[in-house]
N, C-alpha and C positions, 0 to 999 in steps of 0.2 A: 840527345844532349851533346852539344858541341863541345869539342876536344879541350879548348879553352876553358869552358865552365867546368869540366871535369878536372883539370889542372888545378883552378883556384880551390875547387872542393877539396882537393887532397891536401892543398897547403892549410886550408881553414880547419880541416877535421883533426890536425895534429893535438893540438891545446886541448881540445874536446876529449879525444882518446886518452891522452895523458893524465887529464884530471879525473875523468869517469871511471878509467881502469882501477888506477891507483886507489880512489876513494871507495869504489864499490868492491874492490877486493878485499880490503881491510874490513869493510862493513859485513861481507858475506863470511870471512873467517868468524868473525865476533858472532855473528847471529846464529850461525851452525855449530859451533863448538861452546860458545858460553849462554846464549840466551835459549837456544833450540826452541821454545815456545813462542808462538805468535801471539802477542797481546797487542791492545790496541795503542797504547804508547809507542811499541816498536814499530806498529803499522804506520803510525803517524810519520815518526821520524823518519821511516825509510822514504815515504813520499816527498818528505821535505828536502832529504838529501838528493834526490834524483833532479828536483828542481834545482837544487844549489849547484850541482854540476853542471846543469846547462847555463844558468843566469851568470856564474862566475866566470865559465869559459867564454860567454860573451864578453864580458867585461876585458878579461885578460885578453883576448884576441884583439880587441879594439884599441886597448894600450899598447899593443906590440905594433901594430898597423901605425899609430901615432908616433911612437918613438923611433920606428924605422922609416917613417914618412912613405910607408906602403901605398897609399891612395894616391900621392904625388907622384910615384914611380908607375903606379898602372895606369895614370893618366896619360903619360908619354906613351904607352904602347896601345895599339889598335885592340882596346878591349871595351865592350859596350859596358854602360852602368848596368844594363839588365844582368849582364853576365857576372859582374861584380857582385851586386847585391843579392842576385838569385843564388849563387854559391853560398852566401853567408846563411840564408833562409833554407837552402836545401840542408846544409849540415846540421842546423837545428832541427830540422822535422827529423833527420834520420836519427840523430842522438836521441831526441825524445821518445822515437819509435823503439828503439833499441834499450833504453834504460826502462822504458814500461814495461817492454816484455822480458827484459831480466829481474826486474822487481818483481814481476808476477810469478816468474819461475822460481824466484828465491824463496817467496813466502809459502809457495806449493810444497817447497821440503820441509817446512816447518810444521810442528804440531799447532793447530790454531784452537782459540777458543772457539764455543759452540756460535757457529753462525758468522764468525768472524773473515772466515776465507772469501765467500762471495761478496760480501760487502767491502772486503779488503782489496780486491780486484778492481772494483768499480773505483773505489777511491784512488788508486794508484792511476788508473787512466784518467780520471779527473785532473790529477796532479800533472799528468802529462800535458793535458789540455791547457791547465793554466800556464804551464812553463812555455807553451808555444805563444800564446797570446802575450805574456808579459816579454818576452824574448824579442818577438816581433816589435812590439811598442818600444822597448829600448834601442832596437836598430834605426825605427823611425826618426826618434828623437837624436840620437847619434850624427845621423846624415843631416838632420836639420839643423842642428846647433853646432855640431862638431864635438867629438869626444871631449876635450878639455872643459867646454863651457857644459855639456851634458854633466858630467862628473860634479862640477861646481855647484850647479842649480839642482840636481837630482841626488845628490850624496845622502841627505837624509831619506828619500825614498827607496834608495837601493837598500841601505842599510836597515830600513823598516821593514823593506822585503825579505831580506836575509835572516833578520834577527827576530822579527816580529811573531812569526809562528811558535818559537821557542819560548818567548817570553810570555805570550799567551797561555800556552799550555801549561807553563809552570806556574805563573802567578796569579791566572784567573780560574784555569780548571782543576788543576790540581790542589792548590791550597783552599780552595773554595769547594771541593768535593762534589764538583759538577760531573754528571755521569754523561760525558760525551760519547762513550762507548754505545750506548743504545742509540743517540743519534746516527752515529756511523753505521750500526747494523740495519738501520731504517731505510738504507739508500736500496737494499735489495726489494723493498716495497714496492718502488716504481718499476714499470715494466721496461724490457731491454730496448723497446724503441725508442723509447724515451731517452736512453743514454747514447744510442746510436745519434738521434738527433741533435743532440748536445755536441757530440764528435762531430757530426757533418757541420753544424753551425761555426765550431771552432775552427775547422779548416777553412771555410769560406772568409771568416775574419782573418784568419791567417794570410791568405791569398790577397786579401783587400789592404792588408797593412803592407804585405811585400811591394804591391803597386805604388803605394803612396811613398814607400821608402825609395823606390827607383825615382819617382819624380823629384823627391827631396834631394836625391844623390845627384842628379842631373842639374838642379837648380845650384846647388853646391858647387859643382865642378863649372857651371857656366858662368 
């Protein structure tokens, strides 16, 4: 990895670390001292929070770049678009991996319902996969349209992605007494190879979105 890209990664990682560490630290204290027992609702909430950390960090980072004319300044420097975009994607990938690993470690210290721990680990990995795809898609659209236009066009979608899972869980699953815990635990019925293929496909798609995001950034700069 080139030094310039590593420097950009350190700059981009600040907001991810700030948001993720503060939020996950509070959540860890709450889960280990108050809840202690791992139930389905808590597991789903944890997966959503790990996704929330990544997606909000992407939006916050890009808002900062827009406010400080960060991309305009970098266009004056001898930095390739591949390094600029690649550093963003690399930070997202590292954040997703670390949050996924931390979430799995966290639930391992809690007392789980029967059969929930194994399915919970798979669920948390799937949340990490989904956050990669959504974050990569957001970056592509931001480079294609610009941050301001992206937020104007996609504000409803962004809000839906952030709030939608909570609304579904509260108003659809809970109030209608739908047993989604059984569906969650059925994740372990599929062989491990399937989940490895899903993760591999996610990484390939993530890499593909990186390439189209680089091209979009080049066209925007040109």
